[in-house]
C-alpha positions as CSV (number, residue, x, y, z in Angstrom):
1,X,21.5,-53.2,-87.1
2,X,22.3,-50.0,-85.2
3,X,23.7,-50.2,-81.7
4,X,21.4,-49.4,-78.7
5,X,21.3,-45.7,-77.5
6,X,22.4,-45.2,-73.9
7,X,20.2,-42.8,-72.0
8,X,22.1,-40.2,-69.9
9,X,21.0,-40.1,-66.2
10,X,19.9,-36.7,-64.8
11,X,22.5,-36.9,-62.1
12,X,25.6,-38.6,-62.8
13,X,26.3,-41.4,-60.4
14,X,29.8,-40.0,-59.5
15,X,28.1,-36.8,-58.2
16,X,25.5,-38.5,-56.1
17,X,27.8,-39.8,-53.3
18,X,29.3,-36.3,-53.0
19,X,25.9,-34.8,-52.4
20,X,25.0,-37.6,-49.8
21,X,28.2,-37.0,-48.0
22,X,27.7,-33.2,-47.7
23,X,24.3,-33.7,-46.4
24,X,25.6,-36.2,-43.9
25,X,28.4,-33.9,-42.7
26,X,25.8,-31.1,-42.3
27,X,23.5,-33.2,-40.3
28,X,26.3,-34.4,-38.1
29,X,27.5,-30.9,-37.5
30,X,23.9,-29.8,-36.5
31,X,23.5,-32.7,-34.1
32,X,26.9,-31.9,-32.5
33,X,25.7,-28.3,-31.6
34,X,23.3,-26.4,-29.5
35,X,20.2,-24.7,-30.8
36,X,19.4,-21.0,-30.1
37,X,20.1,-19.9,-26.5
38,X,17.4,-19.3,-24.0
39,X,15.4,-16.1,-23.9
40,X,14.6,-14.1,-20.5
41,X,12.3,-11.4,-19.2
42,X,15.0,-9.1,-17.9
43,X,18.0,-9.6,-20.1
44,X,18.6,-9.9,-23.8
45,X,21.3,-11.5,-26.1
46,X,24.1,-9.4,-27.2
47,X,24.2,-9.7,-31.0
48,X,21.9,-11.6,-33.4
49,X,21.0,-15.2,-32.4
50,X,22.0,-18.0,-34.7
51,X,20.1,-21.3,-35.4
52,X,23.0,-23.3,-34.2
53,X,26.1,-23.0,-32.0
54,X,29.3,-25.1,-32.0
55,X,30.3,-27.0,-28.8
56,X,32.2,-24.6,-26.5
57,X,30.8,-21.4,-28.2
58,X,29.9,-18.8,-25.8
59,X,27.0,-16.2,-25.8
60,X,26.8,-13.1,-23.6
61,X,23.7,-11.2,-22.3
62,X,23.0,-7.7,-21.1
63,X,20.2,-6.4,-19.0
64,X,17.1,-5.0,-20.9
65,X,16.1,-1.4,-20.9
66,X,14.7,-0.6,-17.5
67,X,16.9,-3.0,-15.7
68,X,20.3,-2.6,-14.1
69,X,22.9,-5.4,-13.3
70,X,24.2,-6.3,-9.9
71,X,27.0,-8.9,-9.6
72,X,28.1,-11.6,-9.1
73,X,25.7,-13.7,-11.1
74,X,26.9,-14.7,-14.6
75,X,25.4,-13.1,-17.7
76,X,26.7,-15.6,-20.2
77,X,26.4,-19.3,-21.2
78,X,28.4,-21.9,-23.1
79,X,27.2,-24.6,-25.4
80,X,28.1,-27.8,-23.5
81,X,29.0,-31.2,-24.9
82,X,25.5,-32.6,-24.2
83,X,24.2,-30.0,-26.7
84,X,22.6,-27.8,-23.9
85,X,23.4,-24.5,-22.6
86,X,25.1,-24.1,-19.3
87,X,22.7,-22.8,-16.7
88,X,22.3,-19.0,-16.7
89,X,19.4,-16.7,-15.3
90,X,18.3,-13.1,-15.4
91,X,18.2,-12.8,-11.5
92,X,21.2,-10.4,-11.7
93,X,19.1,-7.9,-13.5
94,X,16.9,-5.6,-11.3
95,X,14.2,-3.2,-12.3
96,X,15.0,0.5,-12.3
97,X,13.6,2.2,-9.2
98,X,11.5,5.3,-8.8
99,X,12.6,7.8,-6.1
100,X,11.3,7.4,-2.6
101,X,8.1,9.4,-1.7
102,X,7.4,10.4,1.9
103,X,4.0,10.5,3.4
104,X,2.3,13.8,2.8
105,X,1.7,16.1,5.9
106,X,-1.6,14.9,7.3
107,X,-1.9,11.9,5.1
108,X,-0.3,8.6,3.9
109,X,1.5,7.2,0.9
110,X,0.8,3.4,0.3
111,X,2.7,1.4,-2.2
112,X,0.4,-0.9,-4.1
113,X,2.8,-3.8,-4.4
114,X,5.4,-2.7,-1.7
115,X,7.9,-1.8,-4.4
116,X,9.4,1.3,-6.0
117,X,10.3,-0.6,-9.2
118,X,9.0,0.7,-12.5
119,X,5.5,-0.6,-13.2
120,X,4.3,-0.2,-9.6
121,X,1.8,2.3,-8.1
122,X,1.6,4.5,-5.1
123,X,-1.8,5.6,-3.6
124,X,-2.3,8.7,-1.3
125,X,-4.8,8.9,1.5
126,X,-5.6,11.9,3.6
127,X,-6.4,11.8,7.3
128,X,-10.0,12.5,8.5
129,X,-10.6,16.2,8.2
130,X,-8.4,16.7,5.2
131,X,-8.9,16.4,1.5
132,X,-6.6,15.6,-1.4
133,X,-5.3,18.2,-3.8
134,X,-3.7,16.5,-6.7
135,X,-3.8,12.9,-8.1
136,X,-4.6,10.1,-5.6
137,X,-2.5,7.5,-7.7
138,X,0.9,7.9,-9.2
139,X,2.6,5.4,-11.5
140,X,6.3,4.5,-11.7
141,X,7.1,4.8,-15.4
142,X,10.2,4.3,-17.5
143,X,11.4,7.5,-19.3
144,X,14.4,6.5,-21.7
145,X,16.3,4.5,-19.1
146,X,15.2,6.2,-15.9
147,X,12.2,5.4,-13.7
148,X,10.2,8.3,-12.8
149,X,6.8,9.0,-11.2
150,X,3.8,10.0,-13.5
151,X,3.3,13.3,-11.5
152,X,4.0,15.3,-8.4
153,X,2.9,14.0,-5.1
154,X,-0.4,15.4,-4.0
155,X,-0.9,17.4,-0.6
156,X,-3.6,17.1,2.0
157,X,-5.5,20.4,3.0
158,X,-7.5,20.9,6.0
159,X,-11.4,20.6,5.3
160,X,-12.8,24.2,5.8
161,X,-16.3,25.6,5.4
162,X,-17.7,28.9,4.8
163,X,-20.2,30.4,7.3
164,X,-23.5,28.5,7.4
165,X,-26.7,30.3,6.0
166,X,-28.4,32.9,8.0
167,X,-32.0,32.2,8.6
168,X,-35.1,34.7,8.9
169,X,-36.3,35.2,12.4
170,X,-33.4,33.3,13.9
171,X,-29.6,33.1,14.3
172,X,-26.7,30.7,14.8
173,X,-23.9,30.6,17.3
174,X,-20.4,31.8,16.3
175,X,-21.9,34.3,13.8
176,X,-18.7,36.2,13.9
177,X,-16.5,33.4,12.6
178,X,-15.6,33.6,9.0
179,X,-14.0,30.3,8.4
180,X,-15.1,26.8,10.2
181,X,-12.7,23.8,10.5
182,X,-13.7,20.3,10.0
183,X,-16.4,19.1,12.6
184,X,-16.9,22.6,13.9
185,X,-20.5,23.0,14.9
186,X,-23.1,25.8,15.1
187,X,-26.5,25.8,17.0
188,X,-29.5,27.6,15.5
189,X,-32.3,29.2,17.7
190,X,-35.3,31.5,16.8
191,X,-35.8,35.0,17.9
192,X,-38.6,36.0,20.3
193,X,-41.7,36.6,18.4
194,X,-43.2,40.0,18.2
195,X,-46.7,38.6,19.0
196,X,-48.4,36.0,20.8
197,X,-47.6,33.3,18.2
198,X,-43.9,32.1,19.1
199,X,-41.5,30.9,16.6
200,X,-40.5,27.2,16.4
201,X,-37.4,25.7,15.0
202,X,-38.1,23.4,12.0
203,X,-35.0,21.2,11.1
204,X,-31.7,20.3,12.6
205,X,-30.9,22.8,15.4
206,X,-27.1,21.8,15.3
207,X,-25.1,21.2,12.1
208,X,-21.4,20.8,11.6
209,X,-18.7,21.2,8.9
210,X,-18.3,18.0,7.1
211,X,-16.4,16.4,4.3
212,X,-16.2,18.2,0.9
213,X,-16.4,21.4,2.8
214,X,-20.2,21.2,3.2
215,X,-22.4,21.4,6.2
216,X,-24.0,18.3,7.6
217,X,-27.6,19.5,7.1
218,X,-29.5,22.3,5.6
219,X,-30.2,25.2,7.8
220,X,-33.3,25.0,9.8
221,X,-36.1,27.5,9.6
222,X,-38.1,29.6,12.3
223,X,-41.8,29.5,11.7
224,X,-44.8,30.6,13.8
225,X,-47.1,28.0,15.2
226,X,-49.9,29.2,13.0
227,X,-47.7,28.8,9.9
228,X,-46.7,25.4,11.1
229,X,-50.4,24.5,11.5
230,X,-51.3,25.5,8.0
231,X,-48.4,23.7,6.6
232,X,-49.3,20.5,8.2
233,X,-53.0,20.6,6.9
234,X,-52.4,21.7,3.5
């Protein structure tokens, strides 16, 4: 009778303890380390992050683009024995600042969030009697590594009006003036009628130069009483 055939195992028993030991060593090494270091809004890790770091291993940070560093806060951390990173923050990194903008003449510049840091806005308002030429809002933007405004500051120009319209059978005061300033007013009156039917003023007798360089009301008309009668009874 033939002796029994011994089947060969797929993994020799002498190799299995070695694999088990390697896996155990790898697990112990991971448990005795720190995971990836923390991330921040204003600073970033120098170099590529690793999945695990040894006890005592140090990582260094730098301020991100658009931020600058002011000492003395640390910008590095160390993997501690309790498998956590020593405290570190990005409070030492400050946003790049746009240049200061003064109030325009006869106006005001208002910071939307009271900051000149990139990402902020500045709004421009003109005093009464003046109007804005240019953009009323500028944005602090990042160009390469420098914070700059999105455009030139506007200016405030005085509101001016051209002479009001002339009317038939009447006139207005200051007819010799060629340019009127804000709130300058003129008063209309009718001429004497050539006959027994006098002229009457229809509309606002006094109008003034208002916003947008326009007059507050349309010019009035001078009409005879008979004309007014027929108009009212049409």
